[in-house]
N, C-alpha and C positions, 0 to 999 in steps of 0.2 A: 810670630813673624809673618808678615804679609808676603805671600808668594805671587799673587796675581790680584789686581784690582782694576778692571777695565770692562769694556763692552765685549761680549762674547757673541759671535755669530755662528749659525749653523745652517747647513743646507738641508732641505727637506727631501722629499721624494716626489715622484710623479713627472720625471723628465722635464720638458720645457715649462710645464706649469709650476714646477718647484713648490709643490704643496708642503705646508708646514715648515717652511724655512722661517727663520726669525733671528731676533737679537734679544739679549738680556744683559743685565748688569751681573757680572760674576766676580766673586771675591773668594780667594782661597787662602786659608790661614794654616800655618804649620805650627802646632803647639807642642811638638816633640822636644823642643829645647826651651825650658822655662827658666833659663839662667841658673841660679843656685838651687832652685827647688828640685830640678831633675825628677819631675813627676812622671811616672810611666802611665801612659794613657792607652786604652784599647783602641780608640779612634782619634789619633792625634791630628788628622787633617780635617779641617772644617771647610765645607764648600757652601757658600751662601749665594743664592740666585734670587734675582728680583726682576719684575717687569720694568720695562722702560716706558715712558709716556708715549702714547701713540695718537696721532691726530688724523690718520688716514681712514679709509673705509673700514667699517667694523667687520665686514666679511673677510678681510685680509689679515685681521689681527690674530696673532698667535700668542697665547699666554704661556708663561712658565708652567703653570699648573697643567695645561693641556699637553705639553711636550716634555715633562720632567724626566721621563724614562729615557727619551732620546738625548736630552741634554746631559744627563748623568753618564750615559754610555760614552758620549763624545768627550766629556771632561776627563773621564778615566783614561780614555785612549790618548787624547792630545797631551795631557800632562803626565802620563805614565804613572798613574796612581794605583794603589792597591784598593779595590772597591770594598774590601772587608775592613779597611782601616780609615774609612771616611764617614763623617757625619754630614749628611746633606740637609740643608735648611732652605726653606723658601721664606723670603722676607718681604713683607708688605709694609711700606712706610705709612705713617699717619697721612690721611687725606682729608680735605675739607670740601664741602659742597654746599650748594644753596645760593640764593641770590646774593647774600652778603658773606658767603662762606661760614655760615653760622653752625652748620652741622659737621661733626667730626667723626671719622672712622679711625679708631685707635690703631697704632702700629701693631703688627703681629708677626710672630715667628712660628713656622710649622716645620717639625722634623719630618723627613721623608725616608722611609725604609723601603728597600727593594729586595726582590728575589733575584739573585744574580745567576744567570745561565751562561756560563763561560764569561765573556766580556760584555754581555748585554744585560742592562738593567730592565727588569720586568716587574709587573704587578706592584706599583707604588702604593704605599700606605702612609697616611698622614697622622700625626699625633702632636699634641702640645708638649713643649719642653717643660721639664721640672723647673721650679723656681730658681734653683742653683744654676742650672744650665742656661736659663733665660738671662740671668745676671751676667754670666760669662759671655754670652752672645752679644748682649748690649754693650759690654765693656769692649769687646773686639771691634764692634761696629763704630763705637765712639772714637776710636783711634784713626779712622779713615777720614778723607776729605768729605765734605758735604755731598750728598746725592746729586744736587744740581750741577756741581762742577764737572761731572763726568758725562752729562747728557749731550754735550756738543761734540763728542768724539765721533767721527765718521766710522762706519763699519768697513 
């Protein structure tokens, strides 16, 4: 079941300079109820974050990868989730570049593990999902509206 699928914003730090504030696409799935299967999962909540297109100055761009600990901490706090029962995933859709868009960077999913100190996510570590988990993630993402349909939502 989709719990959240929208633009997620966060405030940074640094007072009026608001350093490291940003936005991303956030999707939260609750897999605890699989209908008749009733499969018990150790991490039934899947949180998928991805960068939004950015056309401003590159010095002001904040990526999901650079703020993933801060994002994870805020997601757990705002949605009142148990951090030990969440699978965090960074998603990067396929992109094309070049004069005629002839070059392709394939889509990718990266699992992110944290060391939790109280309610704070620290020391992120990235790894590739297993083939079975990758298929599950792709199936979950295929149920959602197209990426482009959410990009016009104001923060």
